[in-house]
TORKOL-4160 file (C-alpha; in steps of 0.2 Angstrom, whole numbers, padded with zeros to 4 digits, m for minus):
427
<pt num="1" X="0053" Y="m0032" Z="0134"/>
<pt num="2" X="0063" Y="m0041" Z="0120"/>
<pt num="3" X="0061" Y="m0060" Z="0118"/>
<pt num="4" X="0075" Y="m0072" Z="0121"/>
<pt num="5" X="0087" Y="m0077" Z="0106"/>
<pt num="6" X="0076" Y="m0082" Z="0092"/>
<pt num="7" X="0081" Y="m0099" Z="0087"/>
<pt num="8" X="0064" Y="m0108" Z="0082"/>
<pt num="9" X="0063" Y="m0119" Z="0067"/>
<pt num="10" X="0049" Y="m0116" Z="0055"/>
<pt num="11" X="0035" Y="m0128" Z="0059"/>
<pt num="12" X="0027" Y="m0139" Z="0045"/>
<pt num="13" X="0010" Y="m0134" Z="0039"/>
<pt num="14" X="0000" Y="m0134" Z="0023"/>
<pt num="15" X="0009" Y="m0119" Z="0017"/>
<pt num="16" X="0027" Y="m0125" Z="0020"/>
<pt num="17" X="0028" Y="m0144" Z="0016"/>
<pt num="18" X="0047" Y="m0145" Z="0015"/>
<pt num="19" X="0053" Y="m0133" Z="0029"/>
<pt num="20" X="0072" Y="m0134" Z="0032"/>
<pt num="21" X="0086" Y="m0125" Z="0041"/>
<pt num="22" X="0095" Y="m0118" Z="0025"/>
<pt num="23" X="0100" Y="m0100" Z="0030"/>
<pt num="24" X="0093" Y="m0086" Z="0020"/>
<pt num="25" X="0103" Y="m0074" Z="0010"/>
<pt num="26" X="0112" Y="m0061" Z="0020"/>
<pt num="27" X="0103" Y="m0045" Z="0022"/>
<pt num="28" X="0118" Y="m0035" Z="0016"/>
<pt num="29" X="0119" Y="m0046" Z="0000"/>
<pt num="30" X="0100" Y="m0043" Z="m0003"/>
<pt num="31" X="0103" Y="m0024" Z="m0001"/>
<pt num="32" X="0117" Y="m0025" Z="m0014"/>
<pt num="33" X="0105" Y="m0033" Z="m0026"/>
<pt num="34" X="0092" Y="m0020" Z="m0023"/>
<pt num="35" X="0104" Y="m0006" Z="m0025"/>
<pt num="36" X="0111" Y="m0014" Z="m0041"/>
<pt num="37" X="0093" Y="m0015" Z="m0048"/>
<pt num="38" X="0090" Y="0003" Z="m0045"/>
<pt num="39" X="0107" Y="0008" Z="m0052"/>
<pt num="40" X="0102" Y="m0001" Z="m0068"/>
<pt num="41" X="0086" Y="0009" Z="m0068"/>
<pt num="42" X="0096" Y="0025" Z="m0066"/>
<pt num="43" X="0108" Y="0020" Z="m0081"/>
<pt num="44" X="0093" Y="0017" Z="m0092"/>
<pt num="45" X="0085" Y="0034" Z="m0087"/>
<pt num="46" X="0102" Y="0043" Z="m0091"/>
<pt num="47" X="0101" Y="0037" Z="m0109"/>
<pt num="48" X="0083" Y="0045" Z="m0111"/>
<pt num="49" X="0080" Y="0049" Z="m0129"/>
<pt num="50" X="0075" Y="0067" Z="m0125"/>
<pt num="51" X="0093" Y="0071" Z="m0118"/>
<pt num="52" X="0088" Y="0085" Z="m0107"/>
<pt num="53" X="0095" Y="0085" Z="m0089"/>
<pt num="54" X="0104" Y="0069" Z="m0094"/>
<pt num="55" X="0113" Y="0066" Z="m0078"/>
<pt num="56" X="0099" Y="0071" Z="m0065"/>
<pt num="57" X="0095" Y="0052" Z="m0062"/>
<pt num="58" X="0112" Y="0050" Z="m0055"/>
<pt num="59" X="0109" Y="0063" Z="m0042"/>
<pt num="60" X="0092" Y="0055" Z="m0037"/>
<pt num="61" X="0100" Y="0038" Z="m0037"/>
<pt num="62" X="0113" Y="0044" Z="m0025"/>
<pt num="63" X="0100" Y="0051" Z="m0013"/>
<pt num="64" X="0090" Y="0035" Z="m0014"/>
<pt num="65" X="0105" Y="0024" Z="m0010"/>
<pt num="66" X="0110" Y="0034" Z="0005"/>
<pt num="67" X="0092" Y="0033" Z="0012"/>
<pt num="68" X="0091" Y="0014" Z="0009"/>
<pt num="69" X="0108" Y="0010" Z="0016"/>
<pt num="70" X="0106" Y="0022" Z="0031"/>
<pt num="71" X="0089" Y="0013" Z="0035"/>
<pt num="72" X="0098" Y="m0004" Z="0034"/>
<pt num="73" X="0112" Y="0002" Z="0045"/>
<pt num="74" X="0099" Y="0009" Z="0058"/>
<pt num="75" X="0089" Y="m0007" Z="0057"/>
<pt num="76" X="0104" Y="m0019" Z="0059"/>
<pt num="77" X="0116" Y="m0010" Z="0069"/>
<pt num="78" X="0106" Y="0002" Z="0080"/>
<pt num="79" X="0090" Y="m0007" Z="0082"/>
<pt num="80" X="0098" Y="m0024" Z="0080"/>
<pt num="81" X="0084" Y="m0032" Z="0070"/>
<pt num="82" X="0086" Y="m0050" Z="0067"/>
<pt num="83" X="0078" Y="m0050" Z="0050"/>
<pt num="84" X="0077" Y="m0038" Z="0035"/>
<pt num="85" X="0067" Y="m0047" Z="0022"/>
<pt num="86" X="0051" Y="m0037" Z="0024"/>
<pt num="87" X="0060" Y="m0020" Z="0024"/>
<pt num="88" X="0070" Y="m0026" Z="0009"/>
<pt num="89" X="0054" Y="m0029" Z="m0001"/>
<pt num="90" X="0048" Y="m0012" Z="0004"/>
<pt num="91" X="0064" Y="m0003" Z="m0001"/>
<pt num="92" X="0064" Y="m0012" Z="m0018"/>
<pt num="93" X="0047" Y="m0007" Z="m0022"/>
<pt num="94" X="0049" Y="0011" Z="m0015"/>
<pt num="95" X="0065" Y="0013" Z="m0025"/>
<pt num="96" X="0057" Y="0007" Z="m0041"/>
<pt num="97" X="0043" Y="0020" Z="m0039"/>
<pt num="98" X="0056" Y="0034" Z="m0035"/>
<pt num="99" X="0067" Y="0030" Z="m0050"/>
<pt num="100" X="0052" Y="0028" Z="m0062"/>
<pt num="101" X="0047" Y="0046" Z="m0058"/>
<pt num="102" X="0064" Y="0054" Z="m0063"/>
<pt num="103" X="0058" Y="0056" Z="m0081"/>
<pt num="104" X="0040" Y="0059" Z="m0077"/>
<pt num="105" X="0040" Y="0073" Z="m0065"/>
<pt num="106" X="0057" Y="0075" Z="m0057"/>
<pt num="107" X="0052" Y="0086" Z="m0042"/>
<pt num="108" X="0039" Y="0072" Z="m0038"/>
<pt num="109" X="0053" Y="0059" Z="m0037"/>
<pt num="110" X="0061" Y="0069" Z="m0023"/>
<pt num="111" X="0045" Y="0072" Z="m0014"/>
<pt num="112" X="0042" Y="0053" Z="m0016"/>
<pt num="113" X="0059" Y="0050" Z="m0008"/>
<pt num="114" X="0057" Y="0062" Z="0006"/>
<pt num="115" X="0040" Y="0054" Z="0010"/>
<pt num="116" X="0048" Y="0037" Z="0010"/>
<pt num="117" X="0061" Y="0042" Z="0022"/>
<pt num="118" X="0047" Y="0049" Z="0034"/>
<pt num="119" X="0038" Y="0033" Z="0031"/>
<pt num="120" X="0053" Y="0023" Z="0036"/>
<pt num="121" X="0054" Y="0033" Z="0052"/>
<pt num="122" X="0035" Y="0030" Z="0055"/>
<pt num="123" X="0038" Y="0011" Z="0052"/>
<pt num="124" X="0051" Y="0011" Z="0066"/>
<pt num="125" X="0039" Y="0021" Z="0078"/>
<pt num="126" X="0024" Y="0010" Z="0075"/>
<pt num="127" X="0034" Y="m0006" Z="0079"/>
<pt num="128" X="0041" Y="0002" Z="0095"/>
<pt num="129" X="0024" Y="0008" Z="0100"/>
<pt num="130" X="0015" Y="m0009" Z="0098"/>
<pt num="131" X="0030" Y="m0019" Z="0106"/>
<pt num="132" X="0020" Y="m0019" Z="0122"/>
<pt num="133" X="0005" Y="m0030" Z="0120"/>
<pt num="134" X="m0004" Y="m0021" Z="0135"/>
<pt num="135" X="m0003" Y="m0005" Z="0125"/>
<pt num="136" X="m0011" Y="m0012" Z="0110"/>
<pt num="137" X="m0027" Y="m0017" Z="0120"/>
<pt num="138" X="m0029" Y="0001" Z="0128"/>
<pt num="139" X="m0048" Y="0006" Z="0127"/>
<pt num="140" X="m0044" Y="0024" Z="0129"/>
<pt num="141" X="m0031" Y="0024" Z="0115"/>
<pt num="142" X="m0044" Y="0015" Z="0104"/>
<pt num="143" X="m0057" Y="0029" Z="0107"/>
<pt num="144" X="m0044" Y="0043" Z="0105"/>
<pt num="145" X="m0039" Y="0036" Z="0088"/>
<pt num="146" X="m0057" Y="0034" Z="0082"/>
<pt num="147" X="m0060" Y="0052" Z="0086"/>
<pt num="148" X="m0043" Y="0057" Z="0077"/>
<pt num="149" X="m0048" Y="0046" Z="0061"/>
<pt num="150" X="m0066" Y="0054" Z="0060"/>
<pt num="151" X="m0058" Y="0071" Z="0063"/>
<pt num="152" X="m0045" Y="0068" Z="0048"/>
<pt num="153" X="m0059" Y="0063" Z="0036"/>
<pt num="154" X="m0070" Y="0077" Z="0042"/>
<pt num="155" X="m0056" Y="0090" Z="0038"/>
<pt num="156" X="m0055" Y="0083" Z="0021"/>
<pt num="157" X="m0073" Y="0086" Z="0018"/>
<pt num="158" X="m0072" Y="0104" Z="0024"/>
<pt num="159" X="m0055" Y="0109" Z="0017"/>
<pt num="160" X="m0052" Y="0096" Z="0004"/>
<pt num="161" X="m0047" Y="0101" Z="m0014"/>
<pt num="162" X="m0058" Y="0092" Z="m0027"/>
<pt num="163" X="m0047" Y="0081" Z="m0038"/>
<pt num="164" X="m0055" Y="0070" Z="m0051"/>
<pt num="165" X="m0071" Y="0071" Z="m0042"/>
<pt num="166" X="m0065" Y="0067" Z="m0024"/>
<pt num="167" X="m0061" Y="0080" Z="m0011"/>
<pt num="168" X="m0047" Y="0070" Z="m0003"/>
<pt num="169" X="m0033" Y="0082" Z="m0003"/>
<pt num="170" X="m0029" Y="0096" Z="0009"/>
<pt num="171" X="m0014" Y="0108" Z="0007"/>
<pt num="172" X="m0004" Y="0115" Z="0022"/>
<pt num="173" X="0010" Y="0127" Z="0018"/>
<pt num="174" X="0011" Y="0122" Z="0000"/>
<pt num="175" X="0012" Y="0103" Z="0005"/>
<pt num="176" X="m0003" Y="0092" Z="m0001"/>
<pt num="177" X="m0008" Y="0078" Z="0010"/>
<pt num="178" X="m0021" Y="0064" Z="0009"/>
<pt num="179" X="m0028" Y="0061" Z="0027"/>
<pt num="180" X="m0037" Y="0045" Z="0021"/>
<pt num="181" X="m0020" Y="0037" Z="0019"/>
<pt num="182" X="m0016" Y="0040" Z="0037"/>
<pt num="183" X="m0033" Y="0034" Z="0042"/>
<pt num="184" X="m0029" Y="0017" Z="0034"/>
<pt num="185" X="m0016" Y="0014" Z="0047"/>
<pt num="186" X="m0027" Y="0020" Z="0061"/>
<pt num="187" X="m0041" Y="0009" Z="0055"/>
<pt num="188" X="m0030" Y="m0007" Z="0055"/>
<pt num="189" X="m0025" Y="m0003" Z="0073"/>
<pt num="190" X="m0043" Y="0000" Z="0079"/>
<pt num="191" X="m0050" Y="m0016" Z="0070"/>
<pt num="192" X="m0036" Y="m0027" Z="0078"/>
<pt num="193" X="m0038" Y="m0018" Z="0095"/>
<pt num="194" X="m0057" Y="m0020" Z="0095"/>
<pt num="195" X="m0057" Y="m0038" Z="0090"/>
<pt num="196" X="m0042" Y="m0044" Z="0100"/>
<pt num="197" X="m0053" Y="m0043" Z="0115"/>
<pt num="198" X="m0070" Y="m0046" Z="0108"/>
<pt num="199" X="m0079" Y="m0052" Z="0124"/>
<pt num="200" X="m0096" Y="m0043" Z="0121"/>
<pt num="201" X="m0106" Y="m0038" Z="0106"/>
<pt num="202" X="m0104" Y="m0020" Z="0111"/>
<pt num="203" X="m0086" Y="m0020" Z="0105"/>
<pt num="204" X="m0091" Y="m0027" Z="0088"/>
<pt num="205" X="m0105" Y="m0015" Z="0087"/>
<pt num="206" X="m0093" Y="0000" Z="0090"/>
<pt num="207" X="m0082" Y="m0006" Z="0076"/>
<pt num="208" X="m0096" Y="m0008" Z="0064"/>
<pt num="209" X="m0102" Y="0009" Z="0068"/>
<pt num="210" X="m0084" Y="0016" Z="0066"/>
<pt num="211" X="m0082" Y="0007" Z="0050"/>
<pt num="212" X="m0099" Y="0014" Z="0043"/>
<pt num="213" X="m0094" Y="0031" Z="0048"/>
<pt num="214" X="m0077" Y="0030" Z="0039"/>
<pt num="215" X="m0085" Y="0023" Z="0023"/>
<pt num="216" X="m0099" Y="0036" Z="0024"/>
<pt num="217" X="m0087" Y="0050" Z="0025"/>
<pt num="218" X="m0076" Y="0044" Z="0011"/>
<pt num="219" X="m0091" Y="0042" Z="0000"/>
<pt num="220" X="m0097" Y="0059" Z="0005"/>
<pt num="221" X="m0080" Y="0067" Z="m0001"/>
<pt num="222" X="m0081" Y="0056" Z="m0017"/>
<pt num="223" X="m0067" Y="0045" Z="m0013"/>
<pt num="224" X="m0076" Y="0029" Z="m0018"/>
<pt num="225" X="m0060" Y="0019" Z="m0021"/>
<pt num="226" X="m0054" Y="0021" Z="m0004"/>
<pt num="227" X="m0071" Y="0018" Z="0003"/>
<pt num="228" X="m0071" Y="0001" Z="m0006"/>
<pt num="229" X="m0054" Y="m0003" Z="0002"/>
<pt num="230" X="m0060" Y="0001" Z="0019"/>
<pt num="231" X="m0076" Y="m0009" Z="0016"/>
<pt num="232" X="m0066" Y="m0024" Z="0010"/>
<pt num="233" X="m0054" Y="m0023" Z="0025"/>
<pt num="234" X="m0069" Y="m0022" Z="0037"/>
<pt num="235" X="m0075" Y="m0039" Z="0029"/>
<pt num="236" X="m0058" Y="m0046" Z="0031"/>
<pt num="237" X="m0056" Y="m0041" Z="0049"/>
<pt num="238" X="m0074" Y="m0047" Z="0054"/>
<pt num="239" X="m0072" Y="m0064" Z="0046"/>
<pt num="240" X="m0055" Y="m0067" Z="0053"/>
<pt num="241" X="m0062" Y="m0064" Z="0071"/>
<pt num="242" X="m0079" Y="m0072" Z="0069"/>
<pt num="243" X="m0078" Y="m0084" Z="0054"/>
<pt num="244" X="m0097" Y="m0080" Z="0052"/>
<pt num="245" X="m0102" Y="m0079" Z="0034"/>
<pt num="246" X="m0119" Y="m0072" Z="0038"/>
<pt num="247" X="m0111" Y="m0056" Z="0045"/>
<pt num="248" X="m0101" Y="m0055" Z="0029"/>
<pt num="249" X="m0116" Y="m0058" Z="0017"/>
<pt num="250" X="m0127" Y="m0045" Z="0027"/>
<pt num="251" X="m0113" Y="m0032" Z="0025"/>
<pt num="252" X="m0111" Y="m0035" Z="0006"/>
<pt num="253" X="m0130" Y="m0034" Z="0004"/>
<pt num="254" X="m0130" Y="m0017" Z="0013"/>
<pt num="255" X="m0115" Y="m0011" Z="0002"/>
<pt num="256" X="m0124" Y="m0016" Z="m0014"/>
<pt num="257" X="m0139" Y="m0005" Z="m0008"/>
<pt num="258" X="m0127" Y="0009" Z="m0004"/>
<pt num="259" X="m0119" Y="0008" Z="m0021"/>
<pt num="260" X="m0135" Y="0009" Z="m0030"/>
<pt num="261" X="m0139" Y="0025" Z="m0021"/>
<pt num="262" X="m0122" Y="0032" Z="m0025"/>
<pt num="263" X="m0124" Y="0028" Z="m0044"/>
<pt num="264" X="m0141" Y="0037" Z="m0043"/>
<pt num="265" X="m0133" Y="0053" Z="m0037"/>
<pt num="266" X="m0115" Y="0052" Z="m0043"/>
<pt num="267" X="m0115" Y="0053" Z="m0062"/>
<pt num="268" X="m0096" Y="0052" Z="m0064"/>
<pt num="269" X="m0096" Y="0035" Z="m0054"/>
<pt num="270" X="m0109" Y="0029" Z="m0065"/>
<pt num="271" X="m0099" Y="0033" Z="m0080"/>
<pt num="272" X="m0085" Y="0022" Z="m0074"/>
<pt num="273" X="m0096" Y="0008" Z="m0072"/>
<pt num="274" X="m0103" Y="0011" Z="m0089"/>
<pt num="275" X="m0086" Y="0010" Z="m0097"/>
<pt num="276" X="m0081" Y="m0005" Z="m0087"/>
<pt num="277" X="m0078" Y="m0019" Z="m0099"/>
<pt num="278" X="m0082" Y="m0008" Z="m0114"/>
<pt num="279" X="m0067" Y="0003" Z="m0114"/>
<pt num="280" X="m0064" Y="0002" Z="m0133"/>
<pt num="281" X="m0082" Y="0007" Z="m0136"/>
<pt num="282" X="m0079" Y="0023" Z="m0127"/>
<pt num="283" X="m0061" Y="0025" Z="m0132"/>
<pt num="284" X="m0062" Y="0044" Z="m0135"/>
<pt num="285" X="m0071" Y="0048" Z="m0118"/>
<pt num="286" X="m0075" Y="0037" Z="m0104"/>
<pt num="287" X="m0063" Y="0023" Z="m0109"/>
<pt num="288" X="m0049" Y="0034" Z="m0114"/>
<pt num="289" X="m0037" Y="0030" Z="m0100"/>
<pt num="290" X="m0040" Y="0011" Z="m0100"/>
<pt num="291" X="m0038" Y="0010" Z="m0119"/>
<pt num="292" X="m0021" Y="0019" Z="m0119"/>
<pt num="293" X="m0015" Y="0008" Z="m0105"/>
<pt num="294" X="m0019" Y="m0008" Z="m0114"/>
<pt num="295" X="m0011" Y="m0001" Z="m0130"/>
<pt num="296" X="0005" Y="0005" Z="m0122"/>
<pt num="297" X="0007" Y="m0011" Z="m0112"/>
<pt num="298" X="0006" Y="m0020" Z="m0129"/>
<pt num="299" X="0019" Y="m0008" Z="m0136"/>
<pt num="300" X="0031" Y="m0010" Z="m0122"/>
<pt num="301" X="0032" Y="m0029" Z="m0124"/>
<pt num="302" X="0041" Y="m0040" Z="m0112"/>
<pt num="303" X="0056" Y="m0029" Z="m0109"/>
<pt num="304" X="0049" Y="m0011" Z="m0111"/>
<pt num="305" X="0055" Y="0004" Z="m0121"/>
<pt num="306" X="0066" Y="0012" Z="m0108"/>
<pt num="307" X="0062" Y="0023" Z="m0093"/>
<pt num="308" X="0056" Y="0040" Z="m0100"/>
<pt num="309" X="0054" Y="0034" Z="m0118"/>
<pt num="310" X="0035" Y="0029" Z="m0116"/>
<pt num="311" X="0020" Y="0038" Z="m0122"/>
<pt num="312" X="0008" Y="0034" Z="m0108"/>
<pt num="313" X="0016" Y="0048" Z="m0097"/>
<pt num="314" X="0006" Y="0060" Z="m0108"/>
<pt num="315" X="m0010" Y="0053" Z="m0101"/>
<pt num="316" X="m0017" Y="0060" Z="m0085"/>
<pt num="317" X="m0013" Y="0051" Z="m0069"/>
<pt num="318" X="m0001" Y="0040" Z="m0078"/>
<pt num="319" X="0011" Y="0040" Z="m0063"/>
<pt num="320" X="m0002" Y="0036" Z="m0050"/>
<pt num="321" X="m0019" Y="0028" Z="m0055"/>
<pt num="322" X="m0011" Y="0020" Z="m0072"/>
<pt num="323" X="0006" Y="0017" Z="m0065"/>
<pt num="324" X="0005" Y="m0002" Z="m0069"/>
<pt num="325" X="0003" Y="0003" Z="m0088"/>
<pt num="326" X="0018" Y="0015" Z="m0086"/>
<pt num="327" X="0029" Y="0001" Z="m0079"/>
<pt num="328" X="0023" Y="m0011" Z="m0092"/>
<pt num="329" X="0027" Y="0001" Z="m0106"/>
<pt num="330" X="0044" Y="0007" Z="m0100"/>
<pt num="331" X="0051" Y="m0008" Z="m0090"/>
<pt num="332" X="0041" Y="m0022" Z="m0098"/>
<pt num="333" X="0027" Y="m0033" Z="m0093"/>
<pt num="334" X="0039" Y="m0045" Z="m0084"/>
<pt num="335" X="0044" Y="m0032" Z="m0072"/>
<pt num="336" X="0027" Y="m0025" Z="m0070"/>
<pt num="337" X="0020" Y="m0042" Z="m0066"/>
<pt num="338" X="0035" Y="m0045" Z="m0054"/>
<pt num="339" X="0031" Y="m0030" Z="m0044"/>
<pt num="340" X="0013" Y="m0035" Z="m0043"/>
<pt num="341" X="0017" Y="m0052" Z="m0037"/>
<pt num="342" X="0030" Y="m0044" Z="m0024"/>
<pt num="343" X="0016" Y="m0035" Z="m0016"/>
<pt num="344" X="0004" Y="m0049" Z="m0017"/>
<pt num="345" X="0017" Y="m0060" Z="m0008"/>
<pt num="346" X="0014" Y="m0049" Z="0008"/>
<pt num="347" X="m0001" Y="m0060" Z="0011"/>
<pt num="348" X="0010" Y="m0076" Z="0010"/>
<pt num="349" X="0023" Y="m0068" Z="0022"/>
<pt num="350" X="0009" Y="m0063" Z="0034"/>
<pt num="351" X="0002" Y="m0080" Z="0034"/>
<pt num="352" X="0018" Y="m0088" Z="0038"/>
<pt num="353" X="0023" Y="m0077" Z="0052"/>
<pt num="354" X="0006" Y="m0075" Z="0061"/>
<pt num="355" X="0006" Y="m0093" Z="0066"/>
<pt num="356" X="0019" Y="m0088" Z="0079"/>
<pt num="357" X="0012" Y="m0071" Z="0084"/>
<pt num="358" X="0011" Y="m0067" Z="0103"/>
<pt num="359" X="m0007" Y="m0062" Z="0102"/>
<pt num="360" X="m0022" Y="m0061" Z="0090"/>
<pt num="361" X="m0019" Y="m0042" Z="0089"/>
<pt num="362" X="m0003" Y="m0045" Z="0080"/>
<pt num="363" X="m0011" Y="m0059" Z="0069"/>
<pt num="364" X="m0026" Y="m0049" Z="0064"/>
<pt num="365" X="m0017" Y="m0033" Z="0061"/>
<pt num="366" X="m0003" Y="m0041" Z="0050"/>
<pt num="367" X="m0015" Y="m0051" Z="0039"/>
<pt num="368" X="m0027" Y="m0036" Z="0037"/>
<pt num="369" X="m0013" Y="m0024" Z="0033"/>
<pt num="370" X="m0007" Y="m0036" Z="0020"/>
<pt num="371" X="m0025" Y="m0039" Z="0014"/>
<pt num="372" X="m0028" Y="m0020" Z="0013"/>
<pt num="373" X="m0012" Y="m0018" Z="0002"/>
<pt num="374" X="m0017" Y="m0032" Z="m0009"/>
<pt num="375" X="m0035" Y="m0026" Z="m0011"/>
<pt num="376" X="m0028" Y="m0009" Z="m0016"/>
<pt num="377" X="m0016" Y="m0017" Z="m0028"/>
<pt num="378" X="m0030" Y="m0027" Z="m0036"/>
<pt num="379" X="m0041" Y="m0012" Z="m0038"/>
<pt num="380" X="m0026" Y="m0002" Z="m0046"/>
<pt num="381" X="m0020" Y="m0015" Z="m0058"/>
<pt num="382" X="m0037" Y="m0022" Z="m0063"/>
<pt num="383" X="m0045" Y="m0005" Z="m0065"/>
<pt num="384" X="m0031" Y="0001" Z="m0076"/>
<pt num="385" X="m0033" Y="m0014" Z="m0087"/>
<pt num="386" X="m0052" Y="m0013" Z="m0088"/>
<pt num="387" X="m0055" Y="m0029" Z="m0079"/>
<pt num="388" X="m0063" Y="m0019" Z="m0065"/>
<pt num="389" X="m0070" Y="m0001" Z="m0065"/>
<pt num="390" X="m0057" Y="0012" Z="m0063"/>
<pt num="391" X="m0057" Y="0017" Z="m0045"/>
<pt num="392" X="m0042" Y="0029" Z="m0044"/>
<pt num="393" X="m0032" Y="0021" Z="m0030"/>
<pt num="394" X="m0013" Y="0019" Z="m0030"/>
<pt num="395" X="m0002" Y="0005" Z="m0033"/>
<pt num="396" X="0007" Y="0002" Z="m0016"/>
<pt num="397" X="0024" Y="0009" Z="m0015"/>
<pt num="398" X="0025" Y="0012" Z="m0034"/>
<pt num="399" X="0012" Y="0026" Z="m0038"/>
<pt num="400" X="0017" Y="0044" Z="m0036"/>
<pt num="401" X="0010" Y="0051" Z="m0020"/>
<pt num="402" X="0019" Y="0055" Z="m0004"/>
<pt num="403" X="0004" Y="0051" Z="0007"/>
<pt num="404" X="0002" Y="0034" Z="m0001"/>
<pt num="405" X="0020" Y="0028" Z="0001"/>
<pt num="406" X="0020" Y="0035" Z="0019"/>
<pt num="407" X="0004" Y="0024" Z="0022"/>
<pt num="408" X="0012" Y="0009" Z="0015"/>
<pt num="409" X="0027" Y="0010" Z="0026"/>
<pt num="410" X="0015" Y="0012" Z="0041"/>
<pt num="411" X="0005" Y="m0003" Z="0036"/>
<pt num="412" X="0019" Y="m0015" Z="0034"/>
<pt num="413" X="0025" Y="m0011" Z="0052"/>
<pt num="414" X="0010" Y="m0021" Z="0058"/>
<pt num="415" X="0016" Y="m0036" Z="0047"/>
<pt num="416" X="0034" Y="m0034" Z="0054"/>
<pt num="417" X="0028" Y="m0033" Z="0072"/>
<pt num="418" X="0019" Y="m0049" Z="0070"/>
<pt num="419" X="0035" Y="m0058" Z="0067"/>
<pt num="420" X="0042" Y="m0064" Z="0083"/>
<pt num="421" X="0060" Y="m0061" Z="0076"/>
<pt num="422" X="0057" Y="m0043" Z="0077"/>
<pt num="423" X="0058" Y="m0042" Z="0096"/>
<pt num="424" X="0071" Y="m0055" Z="0097"/>
<pt num="425" X="0089" Y="m0052" Z="0103"/>
<pt num="426" X="0101" Y="m0052" Z="0088"/>
<pt num="427" X="0114" Y="m0065" Z="0090"/>
């Protein structure tokens, strides 16, 4: 059931010292600003120095604008959502990722857009599915999703195509999918479902075993970046529910032991640790990607050289693992940092809304979904700039990859569902 008309003032807290009743910007005005920003990206891409397919960005922008405004209409008029701030942020980031690809690999830009549209549909489905608090606490559903998650990761191990040392891609009818991205959504649901009704040690033990199996399967397929994301999210979920530092420390010790074993048998992972912090010493081999990222970030300066005019696109994985460097070079450091801060602000948004969530399920799922995205963001940005080892994970919403953008839209559905306004009647 939907709630009553939402008319609650924001409560004072350490986070909001000067809460007031000043109305936020109208959603349609925010959408206009987002569309205008994407249009400016389109215009910049049209004046690409190469000159080939000069007006193709206009076609892509038209498709993007139709998708964005259709989603806005469905949300505000059909579903009658009270707020649209979170969706606006996701649309802004998604649009930047799509338009950035038009001068990298144009076909990938359309694939990214199609995946984003599917992600928007998944976003709506998840919100509707978890609307009923009783449904979110179903034990049968939890076990079913556990089996599905393990099955998806198992399929990747058996049929996965090895890319950059990880067998995390499967191809179905010419369409490549990354099952581990879908498992992220399932993992958040299971973690929140389990710990929402943590009445016995059995529930916690089940979740620990499930987490260990997921991380183990990811390590087995060589996707250590995603395995690290799952492990960090596990720590976040566990600490939110128990507040026990002993459990966290024990898990970290076990992880360090596991990493030592991995480094012993996976030489390419050891190479990344060897290059960590010494990229310039291995500029021609192990640190090739990081040194080029740092060089082209500097050459792009504050405002960039223009979409399509950068040189980092000639480096492998520039549109995915190294996309922070690509954005910095072509659009400027200011824009790149702004995009990173925009994703990081999801934690702030989640923190603000979970104080009014209907149950701990919504609070845990929202904070952990936001935390997962920020962990992923940190690994991508800091890995590309040699602050952390390069892990090969994506920049949420921005990096090229249909499975990734689909997963991001699914994850923010948990944040949206935690906001009481989501299920309130629009005035």
